[in-house]
N, C-alpha and C positions, 0 to 999 in steps of 0.2 A: 752600532748595529745590534750588539748584544743587548744593550739597554732597551732598544726598541722592541726586540723579540720578547724580552721579559715583560715589558709593559703591555704588549699585545696579549700575551698569555694571561697576564693578570686580569685584563679586561674581559677576556673570554671566560675565565673562571668566575668573575663577578657576575657576568650575564647569566651563566649557567646556574649560579647560586640563587640569583633573583628569580629565575624561572622556576627553580625547585621550590623556593619559598612560596611563590604564587600558588603552585599546585598543592602544596601542603595546606595552605589556608583555604583553598577553594572547597566548597562554596561559602561565601559569607553573606549571601542575600538570596532571594527567591530565584528559581530557574523558570524560564518561560518556554513552553513547547507550543509552537505554532502548528495548527492543523489545517490542511487544505480543504476540509469539508465541514459541513454543519455538524452540530452536536447530535449524538445518537447513532452514528454510523459505525462501520467496522474500524476505521482509522481512529476515530475519536475514542471509541471504547478501548482500543489497544493502548492509546496514549494515557488514558485515565488509569487503567490498571497498572501499567508499568510506572507511571508517574507517582502513584501512591507508594509503590514499593521503593522507588528511588528516593522519595522523600524520607522514608525511614532509614535508608542506608546513609544518605548524605546529611541529614539533620537540618535541611532547609525546605521551605515550601516549594512545590512544583506546580506552576500555574498553567492551565490549558487555555489557549487563545485560538478560537476558531476563526479562520479567515478563508471562507469558501469563495470560489469564483476564479475566472481566468484560467481554467484547466489545471489549477493548482500552482500555476506559475507565480501568482501573487505571493503565495506563502513561501515558495522556494526563494524568491528574490528578497523578500523581507528578511528571512533568516540569513541568507548569504551576505547581505549588505549590513547586517548588524555587527556590533563590536565583536571581534573574535576572542571572546573571553570565557566562553562556556555557559553564559547565562541566557543565550537565545538559541534554542534548538528547533528542529522540525520533526514531527512524526510523518515520515514519508510513506508512500504506498506504491504498489506495483503499477497502479493506474497512472500515477503522477511521476514518481522517480524512476519508473521503468518506461512505460509507453509514451508519456508526453515528452520526456527527455529524448527518447529515440526518434520520435516522429516530428516534433515541432521545435527544433533547435533555433530556428530563425525568429521565433517569438520571444526569445529570452533577451534581456539586456545585459546579462552576465554570461561568462563562459562557465558552464556547469562543471565541466571536468576540472577546471582550474580553481573555481571558487567554492565548491561544495565537497565535503567529505562525509562519508558514512561513519558513524560512531559504533553502531552495533545493530545486528538484527534482533527483532523482538519476538514476533509471532506471525503465524499464518492464520487467516480466517477463511474457512472453506466457502466457496461460491456455490450457489445452487441455481440452476436454470429452471425457471418455473413458468407455468401457464396460468392464466386467469380461469376462474370457475364461472365467471359471469357470461352466460350465453356462448360458451365455448366448451364443447364436450370432449376435447382431447385430454386423455388421462395418462398417456405414456409416450415414450420416444417414437415407437412405430406409428402410433396414431398421428403424432405431430407431423412426421415426414409424409405419411399417406395424405393427410389433409393438405399440406403445403403443395404437394405435387398435383393434387386435384384442383387446387385453388391458388394459382400463382399470384403472388403479390398481396393476397388477402390478409396474411398474418402480419401484424404490426409488432415490431420489436423495438426496444429502447436502447439508447446509449447516452453517454454524457456529452456527445458531440462528434463531429466529423474527425476521423483520425485518432479517436480515443480508443482505449483498450477494448471496450465492449463492441465498438464499431468494427474494429479489426477482427476480433474473435468471431463475430457474427458473419462477417464477409467470408472468412475461411470456412466456417460451419456450412454456409450455403453452397460454397464450391464443392465441399466434400460430399454433401448429401444431394446435390443436383436439384436444389430448390431455390425459390426466390421469395424473399420477404420484403416488407416495406419498412424502411428505417425512419424512426421518429426520435430525433435528438432532444435530450433534456439537459441543458447546460447546468442546471442546479442539482441534477441527480435525484430530484424528488419524484420518483416514478410510481411509488406505491398506490397513491389515490387512483391513478388511471388504470393500473392493473386491477384493482379491486372493482372498479366500475365497468371494466371491459373495454375501455378505449385502447388499451394495450393487450396483446395476446401472449407475448413471450418475452422474457427478460431474465437477466442474471442478477441475483441479489446475494448479499452475504448472508450467512446462516443466522446471524443475530436478528436480522430483519425477517428472515423467512419463517422461523419456527412459530411465532405467534399468529402469523397470517395463515399458515397451513392449519394450525389448530383451530382457527376460526372458520375454516372451510372457504377462504377467499382465494387461495391459489393452490396449485398442485406442484410438487417437486417432480421434475422430469429427468434431470441429469445433475450429478455433483462432480466437483473437480478434485476430490481427494484421491489418494492412491488406492484406498479401499472404501467400501461402502460404510456409511455412517450408521450408528445404532438408532438414531432418530428416524432414519429413512432407509430401512434395510432392503426395500424393494426398488430403490432408485439406483440405476447404474451409473458408473463413473465414465468420464470422457475416455479414459484408456480402454475400458471395456467396449466402448462403441467405436474404437479405431481412430480417435482423434486426440492422441497424447499431447500434441502441440497446444491444445486448448485447455490443458490441465493447469489453469492459472488461478491461484488463490488470491485473496485480498491480503497480501503480506504487509507487515508494518516494520519499519526500521527507523532508528533515530539518526538524524543528520545534523551537521554543524558547519559553520564557516571554516573553510580549509586552513585559514591562518591561525586558528585556535592553537595555543601552545600544546605540543605533543603530550606534556605531562598532564594537562587538564583533560585532553581527549582520553588519555589512559584512565584517569580517575572516573570519568563519565562511563567509559566502557565497562570498567569494573563494577560500577554501581548498577548498570543494566543487568549484568550477570548475577550479582548478589541479590538484586531485587527478585529475580526469577526463582530464587531458592526459598523465598519467604512463603510459608504455608498458605496465607490468605491470598497471595498473588497466584500461586499454583491453582488454588481452588477456583478463583474467578476465571482464569483461563479455561480450566476444565469445564466449569458450568456453562460457559459460552461456546463450548466445542472448538476453542481456539487451540492452535498447536504452537507452543512456545519453542523458540530457537535461541541457542546460545552460540554466539560467534567466539571461537577460542581467542582470536586476536582481531585487532582493527584491520590488519592486512587481509585476513580471511573474509571479513565483511566487505572490504573493497572489491576483492575478486568476485565475490558473489554478486554484488550490485552491478559490476561491469558485465558479467555474464547475463544478468537479467536485461540490461539495456540492449545488449547484442541480440538476445532472443526476440525482443520486441521489434528491433530493426528488421530481423529476418521475417517475422510474421507480417509486418507492415508491407514489406516488399512482395510477399506472397499473396497478400490480400487483394491487390489490384486497386486499392484506394489511392486517390490523389488528394493532396492538400496544397493550399497556397503557401 
């Protein structure tokens, strides 16, 4: 019995040593970050900025792989089913790893809570609710509500689909303001052309998309989702100012990995995210895009934050009155 105990202890030490050696060597090849949206959006930009920083910290290339479609579930499942070795990650977003996870669990072929883990929070990208300037003279929040009340159903707003983050937010918005809009889903999320030509009247965009379109006179900022007003839009009120704090939802970004990834490798990735955020060039790129960087002190802190985000979206979905199959 004594010999068996010693043998088992030796095996345990050997396994621990092997895991430690893997973590010390990691990474030895490029790391891939899967993105659930097309290139150029908030999630993609967040991934490229932090990816360049992590590349400097880890000494290996970080490759961005855009896999849009399927409400982001395609990207989540590709990452979750990959080898749990730290070489396949996903840049998640509030729209996908928050709202979609909360509202559409039956559409997954994996168990999200069991198969996916967050590695670390990265940044928030402010959202801006905007109106088109094409044949639509609404210039501020009061005018928007007055027009909507005088013209029920005339205002067309966008989302990425039924039961998605923007659909839920707009449903609550209409309840709060006592108005009725018409929902126009865009599964690909490519709403800018129809906003510019006036086919859409009202939508939420990330600030990276918003600034050049505002500068070109194609859209107007009506509401922002930051805690305080932004320097670029000093006359645009926040959701909190307008009495809708539950809609104060930014386009956050966080890195996720398969849950069976060795803890030591997850720890190294988490450390790389945090160290990357201290690089001056990374700080400047976040600042110039008006993105708000976040450092998760530990992976457990990041897990608690993501769980709270999913719960918040479950509550908003319940309060929205939307039904999904």
